[in-house]
C-alpha positions as CSV (number, residue, x, y, z in Angstrom):
1,X,0.0,0.0,0.1
2,X,1.4,3.3,-0.9
3,X,1.1,6.1,1.5
4,X,1.3,10.1,1.5
5,X,2.2,12.1,4.4
6,X,1.2,15.9,4.6
7,X,1.7,17.7,7.5
8,X,-2.0,18.4,9.2
9,X,-1.4,22.1,8.9
10,X,-4.2,24.8,7.6
11,X,-1.7,25.6,4.8
12,X,-1.7,22.1,3.7
13,X,-5.1,21.2,4.1
14,X,-6.5,21.9,0.9
15,X,-4.2,19.5,-0.6
16,X,-4.8,16.9,1.7
17,X,-8.5,17.5,0.9
18,X,-7.9,16.8,-2.9
19,X,-6.2,14.0,-2.6
20,X,-8.5,12.4,-0.3
21,X,-11.3,12.7,-2.9
22,X,-9.2,10.5,-5.2
23,X,-10.6,6.8,-6.3
24,X,-9.8,4.5,-3.8
25,X,-7.5,6.7,-1.5
26,X,-8.0,6.1,2.4
27,X,-7.3,9.3,4.7
28,X,-6.4,9.1,8.6
29,X,-4.5,10.9,10.9
30,X,-1.2,10.0,12.1
31,X,0.5,12.3,14.9
32,X,0.6,15.4,13.3
33,X,0.1,14.3,9.9
34,X,-2.6,13.2,7.5
35,X,-1.7,10.1,5.7
36,X,-3.3,9.0,2.6
37,X,-3.0,5.8,1.2
38,X,-4.2,3.8,-1.7
39,X,-3.5,0.2,-3.3
40,X,-2.8,2.1,-6.4
41,X,-1.5,5.7,-7.1
42,X,-2.7,9.1,-5.8
43,X,-2.7,11.6,-7.8
44,X,-3.3,15.5,-6.9
45,X,-4.1,18.1,-9.3
46,X,-2.4,21.5,-7.9
47,X,-5.3,23.6,-9.3
48,X,-8.0,21.9,-8.1
49,X,-6.4,22.5,-4.2
50,X,-6.4,26.4,-5.2
51,X,-2.7,27.0,-3.0
52,X,0.3,28.7,-4.3
53,X,3.6,27.5,-5.6
54,X,5.6,27.7,-2.3
55,X,3.0,26.0,-0.2
56,X,2.6,23.1,-3.3
57,X,6.4,22.4,-3.4
58,X,6.5,22.3,0.4
59,X,3.8,20.0,1.4
60,X,5.2,16.3,1.0
61,X,6.7,15.0,4.3
62,X,7.1,11.8,3.4
63,X,5.9,8.5,1.1
64,X,6.1,5.1,2.4
65,X,6.0,2.1,-0.5
66,X,5.9,4.5,-3.5
67,X,7.8,7.0,-5.5
68,X,7.0,10.4,-7.1
69,X,6.5,9.8,-10.6
70,X,5.1,13.3,-11.2
71,X,5.6,16.7,-9.2
72,X,5.5,19.8,-11.0
73,X,3.4,22.9,-11.4
74,X,0.5,20.9,-12.5
75,X,0.2,17.7,-10.3
76,X,1.6,15.4,-7.7
77,X,1.5,11.5,-8.8
78,X,2.6,8.8,-6.4
79,X,2.9,5.2,-8.0
80,X,3.4,1.8,-6.0
81,X,6.9,0.6,-6.4
């Protein structure tokens, strides 16, 4: 299972909220982080989050059992290894 961790802070909330709407994405709180997990890929469209680039590029705290296949001004995609 692939997991993406985002700090549970107000400025990163929209990113985690959009990620949680993905197909088969599960969300739970782990300490001070929001864990978004899936058996498949996790994709987040930056424009859908409404966050500025500085927040966008500082959102990822950690990834478990996956790899970043796209992280640019348009989207973040984490795929299973």
